[in-house]
mmCIF file of the N, C-alpha and C atoms, coordinates in Angstrom:
data_MODEL
# 
_entry.id   MODEL 
# 
loop_
_atom_site.group_PDB 
_atom_site.id 
_atom_site.type_symbol 
_atom_site.label_atom_id 
_atom_site.label_alt_id 
_atom_site.label_comp_id 
_atom_site.label_asym_id 
_atom_site.label_entity_id 
_atom_site.label_seq_id 
_atom_site.pdbx_PDB_ins_code 
_atom_site.Cartn_x 
_atom_site.Cartn_y 
_atom_site.Cartn_z 
_atom_site.occupancy 
_atom_site.B_iso_or_equiv 
_atom_site.pdbx_formal_charge 
_atom_site.auth_seq_id 
_atom_site.auth_comp_id 
_atom_site.auth_asym_id 
_atom_site.auth_atom_id 
_atom_site.pdbx_PDB_model_num 
ATOM 1   N N  . MET A 1 1  ? 4.529   6.611   2.723   1.00 0.00 ? 1  MET A N  1 
ATOM 2   C CA . MET A 1 1  ? 4.626   6.587   1.268   1.00 0.00 ? 1  MET A CA 1 
ATOM 3   C C  . MET A 1 1  ? 4.784   7.915   0.740   1.00 0.00 ? 1  MET A C  1 
ATOM 4   N N  . GLU A 1 2  ? 4.182   8.953   1.373   1.00 0.00 ? 2  GLU A N  1 
ATOM 5   C CA . GLU A 1 2  ? 4.412   10.325  0.938   1.00 0.00 ? 2  GLU A CA 1 
ATOM 6   C C  . GLU A 1 2  ? 5.892   10.714  0.928   1.00 0.00 ? 2  GLU A C  1 
ATOM 7   N N  . GLU A 1 3  ? 6.561   10.228  2.001   1.00 0.00 ? 3  GLU A N  1 
ATOM 8   C CA . GLU A 1 3  ? 8.048   10.509  2.076   1.00 0.00 ? 3  GLU A CA 1 
ATOM 9   C C  . GLU A 1 3  ? 8.797   9.820   0.917   1.00 0.00 ? 3  GLU A C  1 
ATOM 10  N N  . GLN A 1 4  ? 8.199   8.864   0.289   1.00 0.00 ? 4  GLN A N  1 
ATOM 11  C CA . GLN A 1 4  ? 8.784   8.190   -0.824  1.00 0.00 ? 4  GLN A CA 1 
ATOM 12  C C  . GLN A 1 4  ? 8.292   8.679   -2.140  1.00 0.00 ? 4  GLN A C  1 
ATOM 13  N N  . LYS A 1 5  ? 7.667   9.867   -2.112  1.00 0.00 ? 5  LYS A N  1 
ATOM 14  C CA . LYS A 1 5  ? 7.192   10.566  -3.354  1.00 0.00 ? 5  LYS A CA 1 
ATOM 15  C C  . LYS A 1 5  ? 5.959   9.951   -3.981  1.00 0.00 ? 5  LYS A C  1 
ATOM 16  N N  . PHE A 1 6  ? 5.185   9.217   -3.165  1.00 0.00 ? 6  PHE A N  1 
ATOM 17  C CA . PHE A 1 6  ? 3.821   8.679   -3.680  1.00 0.00 ? 6  PHE A CA 1 
ATOM 18  C C  . PHE A 1 6  ? 2.799   9.726   -3.297  1.00 0.00 ? 6  PHE A C  1 
ATOM 19  N N  . THR A 1 7  ? 1.734   9.805   -4.105  1.00 0.00 ? 7  THR A N  1 
ATOM 20  C CA . THR A 1 7  ? 0.590   10.605  -3.860  1.00 0.00 ? 7  THR A CA 1 
ATOM 21  C C  . THR A 1 7  ? -0.402  9.715   -3.006  1.00 0.00 ? 7  THR A C  1 
ATOM 22  N N  . VAL A 1 8  ? -0.744  10.097  -1.844  1.00 0.00 ? 8  VAL A N  1 
ATOM 23  C CA . VAL A 1 8  ? -1.557  9.268   -0.972  1.00 0.00 ? 8  VAL A CA 1 
ATOM 24  C C  . VAL A 1 8  ? -2.985  9.827   -0.866  1.00 0.00 ? 8  VAL A C  1 
ATOM 25  N N  . THR A 1 9  ? -3.942  9.012   -1.046  1.00 0.00 ? 9  THR A N  1 
ATOM 26  C CA . THR A 1 9  ? -5.323  9.342   -0.816  1.00 0.00 ? 9  THR A CA 1 
ATOM 27  C C  . THR A 1 9  ? -5.780  8.550   0.406   1.00 0.00 ? 9  THR A C  1 
ATOM 28  N N  . ARG A 1 10 ? -6.216  9.270   1.479   1.00 0.00 ? 10 ARG A N  1 
ATOM 29  C CA . ARG A 1 10 ? -6.592  8.671   2.728   1.00 0.00 ? 10 ARG A CA 1 
ATOM 30  C C  . ARG A 1 10 ? -8.155  8.417   2.700   1.00 0.00 ? 10 ARG A C  1 
ATOM 31  N N  . HIS A 1 11 ? -8.599  7.521   3.572   1.00 0.00 ? 11 HIS A N  1 
ATOM 32  C CA . HIS A 1 11 ? -10.049 7.232   3.737   1.00 0.00 ? 11 HIS A CA 1 
ATOM 33  C C  . HIS A 1 11 ? -10.746 6.965   2.429   1.00 0.00 ? 11 HIS A C  1 
ATOM 34  N N  . LEU A 1 12 ? -10.086 6.039   1.610   1.00 0.00 ? 12 LEU A N  1 
ATOM 35  C CA . LEU A 1 12 ? -10.636 5.619   0.360   1.00 0.00 ? 12 LEU A CA 1 
ATOM 36  C C  . LEU A 1 12 ? -11.863 4.660   0.545   1.00 0.00 ? 12 LEU A C  1 
ATOM 37  N N  . GLU A 1 13 ? -13.003 5.153   0.552   1.00 0.00 ? 13 GLU A N  1 
ATOM 38  C CA . GLU A 1 13 ? -14.276 4.440   0.848   1.00 0.00 ? 13 GLU A CA 1 
ATOM 39  C C  . GLU A 1 13 ? -14.410 3.932   2.261   1.00 0.00 ? 13 GLU A C  1 
ATOM 40  N N  . LEU A 1 14 ? -13.251 3.634   2.981   1.00 0.00 ? 14 LEU A N  1 
ATOM 41  C CA . LEU A 1 14 ? -13.316 3.186   4.364   1.00 0.00 ? 14 LEU A CA 1 
ATOM 42  C C  . LEU A 1 14 ? -12.368 4.157   5.124   1.00 0.00 ? 14 LEU A C  1 
ATOM 43  N N  . ARG A 1 15 ? -12.710 4.307   6.398   1.00 0.00 ? 15 ARG A N  1 
ATOM 44  C CA . ARG A 1 15 ? -11.887 5.138   7.165   1.00 0.00 ? 15 ARG A CA 1 
ATOM 45  C C  . ARG A 1 15 ? -10.428 4.658   7.304   1.00 0.00 ? 15 ARG A C  1 
ATOM 46  N N  . THR A 1 16 ? -10.223 3.411   7.204   1.00 0.00 ? 16 THR A N  1 
ATOM 47  C CA . THR A 1 16 ? -8.896  2.858   7.420   1.00 0.00 ? 16 THR A CA 1 
ATOM 48  C C  . THR A 1 16 ? -8.202  2.533   6.052   1.00 0.00 ? 16 THR A C  1 
ATOM 49  N N  . ALA A 1 17 ? -8.841  2.820   4.946   1.00 0.00 ? 17 ALA A N  1 
ATOM 50  C CA . ALA A 1 17 ? -8.287  2.458   3.627   1.00 0.00 ? 17 ALA A CA 1 
ATOM 51  C C  . ALA A 1 17 ? -7.491  3.616   2.986   1.00 0.00 ? 17 ALA A C  1 
ATOM 52  N N  . TRP A 1 18 ? -6.497  3.311   2.294   1.00 0.00 ? 18 TRP A N  1 
ATOM 53  C CA . TRP A 1 18 ? -5.763  4.423   1.615   1.00 0.00 ? 18 TRP A CA 1 
ATOM 54  C C  . TRP A 1 18 ? -5.143  3.878   0.316   1.00 0.00 ? 18 TRP A C  1 
ATOM 55  N N  . GLN A 1 19 ? -4.802  4.793   -0.524  1.00 0.00 ? 19 GLN A N  1 
ATOM 56  C CA . GLN A 1 19 ? -4.158  4.469   -1.787  1.00 0.00 ? 19 GLN A CA 1 
ATOM 57  C C  . GLN A 1 19 ? -2.947  5.322   -1.994  1.00 0.00 ? 19 GLN A C  1 
ATOM 58  N N  . ALA A 1 20 ? -1.887  4.678   -2.531  1.00 0.00 ? 20 ALA A N  1 
ATOM 59  C CA . ALA A 1 20 ? -0.626  5.443   -2.847  1.00 0.00 ? 20 ALA A CA 1 
ATOM 60  C C  . ALA A 1 20 ? -0.375  5.246   -4.326  1.00 0.00 ? 20 ALA A C  1 
ATOM 61  N N  . ARG A 1 21 ? -0.105  6.328   -5.002  1.00 0.00 ? 21 ARG A N  1 
ATOM 62  C CA . ARG A 1 21 ? 0.109   6.268   -6.434  1.00 0.00 ? 21 ARG A CA 1 
ATOM 63  C C  . ARG A 1 21 ? 1.446   6.900   -6.758  1.00 0.00 ? 21 ARG A C  1 
ATOM 64  N N  . TYR A 1 22 ? 2.107   6.377   -7.763  1.00 0.00 ? 22 TYR A N  1 
ATOM 65  C CA . TYR A 1 22 ? 3.303   6.930   -8.237  1.00 0.00 ? 22 TYR A CA 1 
ATOM 66  C C  . TYR A 1 22 ? 3.344   6.947   -9.759  1.00 0.00 ? 22 TYR A C  1 
ATOM 67  N N  . CYS A 1 23 ? 3.493   8.029   -10.420 1.00 0.00 ? 23 CYS A N  1 
ATOM 68  C CA . CYS A 1 23 ? 3.576   8.086   -11.855 1.00 0.00 ? 23 CYS A CA 1 
ATOM 69  C C  . CYS A 1 23 ? 4.979   8.610   -12.278 1.00 0.00 ? 23 CYS A C  1 
ATOM 70  N N  . SER A 1 24 ? 5.666   7.870   -13.138 1.00 0.00 ? 24 SER A N  1 
ATOM 71  C CA . SER A 1 24 ? 6.992   8.310   -13.546 1.00 0.00 ? 24 SER A CA 1 
ATOM 72  C C  . SER A 1 24 ? 6.835   9.583   -14.435 1.00 0.00 ? 24 SER A C  1 
ATOM 73  N N  . SER A 1 25 ? 7.811   10.334  -14.576 1.00 0.00 ? 25 SER A N  1 
ATOM 74  C CA . SER A 1 25 ? 7.744   11.522  -15.397 1.00 0.00 ? 25 SER A CA 1 
ATOM 75  C C  . SER A 1 25 ? 7.794   11.181  -16.843 1.00 0.00 ? 25 SER A C  1 
ATOM 76  N N  . HIS A 1 26 ? 8.073   9.902   -17.184 1.00 0.00 ? 26 HIS A N  1 
ATOM 77  C CA . HIS A 1 26 ? 8.073   9.542   -18.584 1.00 0.00 ? 26 HIS A CA 1 
ATOM 78  C C  . HIS A 1 26 ? 6.643   9.215   -19.136 1.00 0.00 ? 26 HIS A C  1 
ATOM 79  N N  . GLY A 1 27 ? 5.778   8.718   -18.259 1.00 0.00 ? 27 GLY A N  1 
ATOM 80  C CA . GLY A 1 27 ? 4.422   8.471   -18.693 1.00 0.00 ? 27 GLY A CA 1 
ATOM 81  C C  . GLY A 1 27 ? 4.274   7.288   -19.645 1.00 0.00 ? 27 GLY A C  1 
ATOM 82  N N  . LYS A 1 28 ? 5.323   6.454   -19.757 1.00 0.00 ? 28 LYS A N  1 
ATOM 83  C CA . LYS A 1 28 ? 5.293   5.304   -20.637 1.00 0.00 ? 28 LYS A CA 1 
ATOM 84  C C  . LYS A 1 28 ? 5.507   4.081   -19.805 1.00 0.00 ? 28 LYS A C  1 
ATOM 85  N N  . GLY A 1 29 ? 5.196   2.944   -20.356 1.00 0.00 ? 29 GLY A N  1 
ATOM 86  C CA . GLY A 1 29 ? 5.428   1.651   -19.679 1.00 0.00 ? 29 GLY A CA 1 
ATOM 87  C C  . GLY A 1 29 ? 4.307   1.127   -19.040 1.00 0.00 ? 29 GLY A C  1 
ATOM 88  N N  . PRO A 1 30 ? 4.362   -0.053  -18.375 1.00 0.00 ? 30 PRO A N  1 
ATOM 89  C CA . PRO A 1 30 ? 3.235   -0.774  -17.789 1.00 0.00 ? 30 PRO A CA 1 
ATOM 90  C C  . PRO A 1 30 ? 2.651   -0.026  -16.576 1.00 0.00 ? 30 PRO A C  1 
ATOM 91  N N  . THR A 1 31 ? 1.403   -0.340  -16.321 1.00 0.00 ? 31 THR A N  1 
ATOM 92  C CA . THR A 1 31 ? 0.820   0.089   -15.048 1.00 0.00 ? 31 THR A CA 1 
ATOM 93  C C  . THR A 1 31 ? 0.766   -1.120  -14.104 1.00 0.00 ? 31 THR A C  1 
ATOM 94  N N  . ILE A 1 32 ? 1.351   -0.987  -12.960 1.00 0.00 ? 32 ILE A N  1 
ATOM 95  C CA . ILE A 1 32 ? 1.418   -2.112  -11.941 1.00 0.00 ? 32 ILE A CA 1 
ATOM 96  C C  . ILE A 1 32 ? 0.577   -1.759  -10.727 1.00 0.00 ? 32 ILE A C  1 
ATOM 97  N N  . GLY A 1 33 ? -0.262  -2.665  -10.350 1.00 0.00 ? 33 GLY A N  1 
ATOM 98  C CA . GLY A 1 33 ? -1.092  -2.474  -9.152  1.00 0.00 ? 33 GLY A CA 1 
ATOM 99  C C  . GLY A 1 33 ? -0.720  -3.480  -8.060  1.00 0.00 ? 33 GLY A C  1 
ATOM 100 N N  . LEU A 1 34 ? -0.630  -3.073  -6.868  1.00 0.00 ? 34 LEU A N  1 
ATOM 101 C CA . LEU A 1 34 ? -0.329  -3.987  -5.698  1.00 0.00 ? 34 LEU A CA 1 
ATOM 102 C C  . LEU A 1 34 ? -1.473  -3.761  -4.738  1.00 0.00 ? 34 LEU A C  1 
ATOM 103 N N  . ASN A 1 35 ? -2.000  -4.824  -4.206  1.00 0.00 ? 35 ASN A N  1 
ATOM 104 C CA . ASN A 1 35 ? -2.972  -4.813  -3.132  1.00 0.00 ? 35 ASN A CA 1 
ATOM 105 C C  . ASN A 1 35 ? -2.447  -5.445  -1.924  1.00 0.00 ? 35 ASN A C  1 
ATOM 106 N N  . SER A 1 36 ? -2.666  -4.757  -0.799  1.00 0.00 ? 36 SER A N  1 
ATOM 107 C CA . SER A 1 36 ? -2.280  -5.262  0.438   1.00 0.00 ? 36 SER A CA 1 
ATOM 108 C C  . SER A 1 36 ? -3.402  -5.064  1.469   1.00 0.00 ? 36 SER A C  1 
ATOM 109 N N  . GLU A 1 37 ? -3.396  -5.817  2.485   1.00 0.00 ? 37 GLU A N  1 
ATOM 110 C CA . GLU A 1 37 ? -4.397  -5.579  3.551   1.00 0.00 ? 37 GLU A CA 1 
ATOM 111 C C  . GLU A 1 37 ? -3.602  -5.691  4.919   1.00 0.00 ? 37 GLU A C  1 
ATOM 112 N N  . MET A 1 38 ? -4.092  -4.907  5.885   1.00 0.00 ? 38 MET A N  1 
ATOM 113 C CA . MET A 1 38 ? -3.581  -4.987  7.188   1.00 0.00 ? 38 MET A CA 1 
ATOM 114 C C  . MET A 1 38 ? -4.762  -4.890  8.142   1.00 0.00 ? 38 MET A C  1 
ATOM 115 N N  . ASP A 1 39 ? -5.053  -5.922  8.851   1.00 0.00 ? 39 ASP A N  1 
ATOM 116 C CA . ASP A 1 39 ? -6.142  -5.880  9.827   1.00 0.00 ? 39 ASP A CA 1 
ATOM 117 C C  . ASP A 1 39 ? -5.784  -6.620  11.020  1.00 0.00 ? 39 ASP A C  1 
ATOM 118 N N  . ALA A 1 40 ? -6.551  -6.538  12.019  1.00 0.00 ? 40 ALA A N  1 
ATOM 119 C CA . ALA A 1 40 ? -6.358  -7.342  13.238  1.00 0.00 ? 40 ALA A CA 1 
ATOM 120 C C  . ALA A 1 40 ? -7.627  -8.091  13.559  1.00 0.00 ? 40 ALA A C  1 
ATOM 121 N N  . LEU A 1 41 ? -7.475  -9.288  14.000  1.00 0.00 ? 41 LEU A N  1 
ATOM 122 C CA . LEU A 1 41 ? -8.639  -10.088 14.409  1.00 0.00 ? 41 LEU A CA 1 
ATOM 123 C C  . LEU A 1 41 ? -8.933  -9.976  15.851  1.00 0.00 ? 41 LEU A C  1 
ATOM 124 N N  . PRO A 1 42 ? -10.207 -9.971  16.244  1.00 0.00 ? 42 PRO A N  1 
ATOM 125 C CA . PRO A 1 42 ? -10.584 -9.967  17.631  1.00 0.00 ? 42 PRO A CA 1 
ATOM 126 C C  . PRO A 1 42 ? -9.885  -11.054 18.448  1.00 0.00 ? 42 PRO A C  1 
ATOM 127 N N  . ASN A 1 43 ? -9.360  -10.699 19.621  1.00 0.00 ? 43 ASN A N  1 
ATOM 128 C CA . ASN A 1 43 ? -8.758  -11.662 20.491  1.00 0.00 ? 43 ASN A CA 1 
ATOM 129 C C  . ASN A 1 43 ? -7.423  -12.261 19.990  1.00 0.00 ? 43 ASN A C  1 
ATOM 130 N N  . ILE A 1 44 ? -7.005  -11.956 18.788  1.00 0.00 ? 44 ILE A N  1 
ATOM 131 C CA . ILE A 1 44 ? -5.760  -12.487 18.207  1.00 0.00 ? 44 ILE A CA 1 
ATOM 132 C C  . ILE A 1 44 ? -4.833  -11.292 17.858  1.00 0.00 ? 44 ILE A C  1 
ATOM 133 N N  . GLY A 1 45 ? -5.312  -10.198 17.444  1.00 0.00 ? 45 GLY A N  1 
ATOM 134 C CA . GLY A 1 45 ? -4.517  -9.063  17.022  1.00 0.00 ? 45 GLY A CA 1 
ATOM 135 C C  . GLY A 1 45 ? -3.966  -9.349  15.644  1.00 0.00 ? 45 GLY A C  1 
ATOM 136 N N  . HIS A 1 46 ? -2.712  -9.068  15.508  1.00 0.00 ? 46 HIS A N  1 
ATOM 137 C CA . HIS A 1 46 ? -2.045  -9.255  14.173  1.00 0.00 ? 46 HIS A CA 1 
ATOM 138 C C  . HIS A 1 46 ? -1.397  -10.632 13.964  1.00 0.00 ? 46 HIS A C  1 
ATOM 139 N N  . ALA A 1 47 ? -1.815  -11.594 14.788  1.00 0.00 ? 47 ALA A N  1 
ATOM 140 C CA . ALA A 1 47 ? -1.202  -12.946 14.635  1.00 0.00 ? 47 ALA A CA 1 
ATOM 141 C C  . ALA A 1 47 ? -1.485  -13.573 13.312  1.00 0.00 ? 47 ALA A C  1 
ATOM 142 N N  . CYS A 1 48 ? -2.463  -13.087 12.589  1.00 0.00 ? 48 CYS A N  1 
ATOM 143 C CA . CYS A 1 48 ? -2.873  -13.653 11.319  1.00 0.00 ? 48 CYS A CA 1 
ATOM 144 C C  . CYS A 1 48 ? -1.791  -13.389 10.261  1.00 0.00 ? 48 CYS A C  1 
ATOM 145 N N  . GLY A 1 49 ? -0.916  -12.360 10.477  1.00 0.00 ? 49 GLY A N  1 
ATOM 146 C CA . GLY A 1 49 ? 0.177   -12.093 9.503   1.00 0.00 ? 49 GLY A CA 1 
ATOM 147 C C  . GLY A 1 49 ? -0.115  -11.040 8.524   1.00 0.00 ? 49 GLY A C  1 
ATOM 148 N N  . HIS A 1 50 ? -1.369  -10.469 8.482   1.00 0.00 ? 50 HIS A N  1 
ATOM 149 C CA . HIS A 1 50 ? -1.699  -9.522  7.403   1.00 0.00 ? 50 HIS A CA 1 
ATOM 150 C C  . HIS A 1 50 ? -0.701  -8.241  7.523   1.00 0.00 ? 50 HIS A C  1 
ATOM 151 N N  . ASN A 1 51 ? -0.276  -7.967  8.725   1.00 0.00 ? 51 ASN A N  1 
ATOM 152 C CA . ASN A 1 51 ? 0.581   -6.807  8.878   1.00 0.00 ? 51 ASN A CA 1 
ATOM 153 C C  . ASN A 1 51 ? 1.840   -6.994  8.092   1.00 0.00 ? 51 ASN A C  1 
ATOM 154 N N  . LEU A 1 52 ? 2.302   -8.309  8.068   1.00 0.00 ? 52 LEU A N  1 
ATOM 155 C CA . LEU A 1 52 ? 3.524   -8.627  7.283   1.00 0.00 ? 52 LEU A CA 1 
ATOM 156 C C  . LEU A 1 52 ? 3.286   -8.527  5.776   1.00 0.00 ? 52 LEU A C  1 
ATOM 157 N N  . ILE A 1 53 ? 2.111   -9.040  5.418   1.00 0.00 ? 53 ILE A N  1 
ATOM 158 C CA . ILE A 1 53 ? 1.757   -8.958  3.962   1.00 0.00 ? 53 ILE A CA 1 
ATOM 159 C C  . ILE A 1 53 ? 1.686   -7.521  3.547   1.00 0.00 ? 53 ILE A C  1 
ATOM 160 N N  . ALA A 1 54 ? 1.076   -6.611  4.370   1.00 0.00 ? 54 ALA A N  1 
ATOM 161 C CA . ALA A 1 54 ? 0.933   -5.230  3.979   1.00 0.00 ? 54 ALA A CA 1 
ATOM 162 C C  . ALA A 1 54 ? 2.279   -4.551  3.836   1.00 0.00 ? 54 ALA A C  1 
ATOM 163 N N  . ILE A 1 55 ? 3.206   -4.719  4.767   1.00 0.00 ? 55 ILE A N  1 
ATOM 164 C CA . ILE A 1 55 ? 4.497   -4.070  4.618   1.00 0.00 ? 55 ILE A CA 1 
ATOM 165 C C  . ILE A 1 55 ? 5.290   -4.660  3.515   1.00 0.00 ? 55 ILE A C  1 
ATOM 166 N N  . SER A 1 56 ? 5.093   -5.875  3.186   1.00 0.00 ? 56 SER A N  1 
ATOM 167 C CA . SER A 1 56 ? 5.769   -6.460  1.933   1.00 0.00 ? 56 SER A CA 1 
ATOM 168 C C  . SER A 1 56 ? 5.294   -5.744  0.650   1.00 0.00 ? 56 SER A C  1 
ATOM 169 N N  . GLY A 1 57 ? 3.993   -5.478  0.591   1.00 0.00 ? 57 GLY A N  1 
ATOM 170 C CA . GLY A 1 57 ? 3.484   -4.696  -0.578  1.00 0.00 ? 57 GLY A CA 1 
ATOM 171 C C  . GLY A 1 57 ? 4.015   -3.324  -0.659  1.00 0.00 ? 57 GLY A C  1 
ATOM 172 N N  . VAL A 1 58 ? 4.151   -2.603  0.457   1.00 0.00 ? 58 VAL A N  1 
ATOM 173 C CA . VAL A 1 58 ? 4.794   -1.273  0.555   1.00 0.00 ? 58 VAL A CA 1 
ATOM 174 C C  . VAL A 1 58 ? 6.189   -1.361  0.020   1.00 0.00 ? 58 VAL A C  1 
ATOM 175 N N  . ALA A 1 59 ? 6.950   -2.376  0.530   1.00 0.00 ? 59 ALA A N  1 
ATOM 176 C CA . ALA A 1 59 ? 8.373   -2.500  0.094   1.00 0.00 ? 59 ALA A CA 1 
ATOM 177 C C  . ALA A 1 59 ? 8.467   -2.702  -1.341  1.00 0.00 ? 59 ALA A C  1 
ATOM 178 N N  . VAL A 1 60 ? 7.633   -3.592  -1.948  1.00 0.00 ? 60 VAL A N  1 
ATOM 179 C CA . VAL A 1 60 ? 7.617   -3.847  -3.332  1.00 0.00 ? 60 VAL A CA 1 
ATOM 180 C C  . VAL A 1 60 ? 7.359   -2.589  -4.137  1.00 0.00 ? 60 VAL A C  1 
ATOM 181 N N  . ALA A 1 61 ? 6.366   -1.820  -3.721  1.00 0.00 ? 61 ALA A N  1 
ATOM 182 C CA . ALA A 1 61 ? 6.001   -0.606  -4.416  1.00 0.00 ? 61 ALA A CA 1 
ATOM 183 C C  . ALA A 1 61 ? 7.143   0.381   -4.403  1.00 0.00 ? 61 ALA A C  1 
ATOM 184 N N  . ILE A 1 62 ? 7.846   0.561   -3.304  1.00 0.00 ? 62 ILE A N  1 
ATOM 185 C CA . ILE A 1 62 ? 8.993   1.451   -3.166  1.00 0.00 ? 62 ILE A CA 1 
ATOM 186 C C  . ILE A 1 62 ? 10.077  0.894   -4.075  1.00 0.00 ? 62 ILE A C  1 
ATOM 187 N N  . GLY A 1 63 ? 10.325  -0.350  -4.053  1.00 0.00 ? 63 GLY A N  1 
ATOM 188 C CA . GLY A 1 63 ? 11.387  -0.956  -4.869  1.00 0.00 ? 63 GLY A CA 1 
ATOM 189 C C  . GLY A 1 63 ? 11.095  -0.726  -6.359  1.00 0.00 ? 63 GLY A C  1 
ATOM 190 N N  . LEU A 1 64 ? 9.829   -0.951  -6.778  1.00 0.00 ? 64 LEU A N  1 
ATOM 191 C CA . LEU A 1 64 ? 9.475   -0.725  -8.200  1.00 0.00 ? 64 LEU A CA 1 
ATOM 192 C C  . LEU A 1 64 ? 9.580   0.789   -8.580  1.00 0.00 ? 64 LEU A C  1 
ATOM 193 N N  . ARG A 1 65 ? 9.267   1.682   -7.676  1.00 0.00 ? 65 ARG A N  1 
ATOM 194 C CA . ARG A 1 65 ? 9.347   3.068   -7.964  1.00 0.00 ? 65 ARG A CA 1 
ATOM 195 C C  . ARG A 1 65 ? 10.689  3.427   -8.438  1.00 0.00 ? 65 ARG A C  1 
# 
């Protein structure tokens, strides 16, 4: 996200949590928030699909930027 000009805060309350923010130079318009999660389940790994949900949120954020 940093490469896409977002400001990234790492370890946001949890070691694995992070936040990426982007503010336009205009400072007007709506505020849009996207939440994603990426985790792995014991003995299953990423079979639950959360890794796909997370990257979709990242793609949407970059597209909106």
